[in-house]
C-alpha positions, 0 to 999 in steps of 0.5 A: 699613431701612439707614441711606442714609448711608455704605452699602457694598456689604458692608452690602447682603449679607444672609443669605437670611432676613434679606432675606426679612424685611427691611422695605421700602416697598410698591409702590403699585398704579397700575392694579390689578392689572398696573401697579405702581410701578417696573415696566417694561411693553411694548405692541405693536401693529399700526400705527394700532390706537390705541396712543397712544389707549390710552397717553393713556388709561391715563395719564388714569385714573391721574392722575384716580384713575379706572379704565380698562376693568376696571382701577381706578387707586387712587393718583393719581400724576403722569405723563409721556407723551413723544410721539415722532411725532404732530403737535402738533394731533393730540396736542392733540386727543386730550387735548381728547377726554379732557378734564381734569376731575377730574384729581387729579395733573398729566399732563405731555406732551412732544411731539417735534413741538413740540420741533422747532418750537422747535429743541430736540434731538429725543428719542433713547433711544440718546443717553446726554446725553438720557437724562440730561437727561430722567431729571433732569426726571422726577425734578424733577417727581416723575414715577411713570409715563413713557409712551414713544411709541414705540420706532421714533421714539425710537430712530432708526437702531437695529438692532432685531434686536440685543440690544446695541443695546437694552442701554443703553436697557435699563439705563436703564430699569432705573435709572428703576425703581430710582428709583421710576418705572414705564415704559410703552414703546409699539412696533410688531409684526412680520408675525407679530404679536409685538413687533418686534426682538430678544426681549431687549427683553422680558427685564427687562420685568414686563408685556407686552401685544400688541394685534391686529386683530379678525378682523371689523374694519372701518376705519369703527370707528375704534380697536377692538383686542383686548388680550392679556397675554403676560407678567404677572410682577406679577399674582398669580393670583388676579386672572387674571380681570382680565387675560383677553384683552379687546376695546376699542372707542373711542366718542364721547359728547358729544364726550368719549372713552368706552372700551367693553370686553368679554372675548373669551370672553364675545364668543364666548358671545354669538356662539354663543348667537346662532347657536344661536338662528338654528338653526346646527349646532355644527360650522358655528359652530365653522367660522364663529367659527374655534374647535375644537369642544372650545372650542365645547362648553365654551362651550355648557356655559357657557352653560347656567350663565351668566346667558344662558339658552337655553330647553329646554337650547338645543334651542329656539334662543331666547336669553333673560336673567335681566335685562332687556337692550339689543341693538345692531343690529350684534352684539347687544351689551349695555351695562352699566357696569363700573368707570367704563367702559361694557362690551359683552358 
């Protein structure tokens, strides 16, 4: 590595072989395998889907060194959650629901509602002085992960459809990256289900995640969404199984938040198996689940080789398992522990 004293532009120029073999510090994995130090993540979702719950839960897991869903947090680091829209009591309720037990590094919370109560300047990504102030604060607190919730409330008056309006914010996010801070941005989706506004917002993003509403969602279920990775620059192919589309459901146990998750593919497996056990034809199942016949055929083949077996090559329409199973009344879901959470399949 170069001596940081008196480094010039000429010193930074290297031949490709030297650059490729230069010794640099390894980036810490903050949430395996997709959240690393010095990365930028964009999480987009429909209104009221649970983006803030997701954000607080991710930072909660990182600061405790536990896991969120199938993703482990091996290195607890200080995190900073900047909330630009929720009422103070709502933020408090979420934090109490998650609990502080086991926290190894601080989870800092900055509430714009609390700032307004004391006459402090409102947060705005569009103001250069505010960006400088918050950057200095992050560095002084040794923060490694910053969550910004959300773009709409933290950039009032911005023209969301123009790249030029976002450029100063984008350059600031890159500066945070170069200072060792990972950023998670929360944003709303358009009517088409993609992140709202200019596509340039994703140019320097390492990971982009979209949250969508399950087709069978009921408001009585509360926080439940489908999570899909649409960009995954930091994830090696060897870990692609950990970023398959997943469904998340927030539940309560002893007045404590419990996330329940399953892969979407396994959900379809169980639904197909259930319909087959009830005597439905494959053409009927494909229509009921809104999937094509080719996909259904693949699911049936996987079922024959999975722990969930249908007797006599699926002809007897009776679902069995290799292990004892517990079924819920609603959708025949099986709860198991996966990396510190409960998973339902």
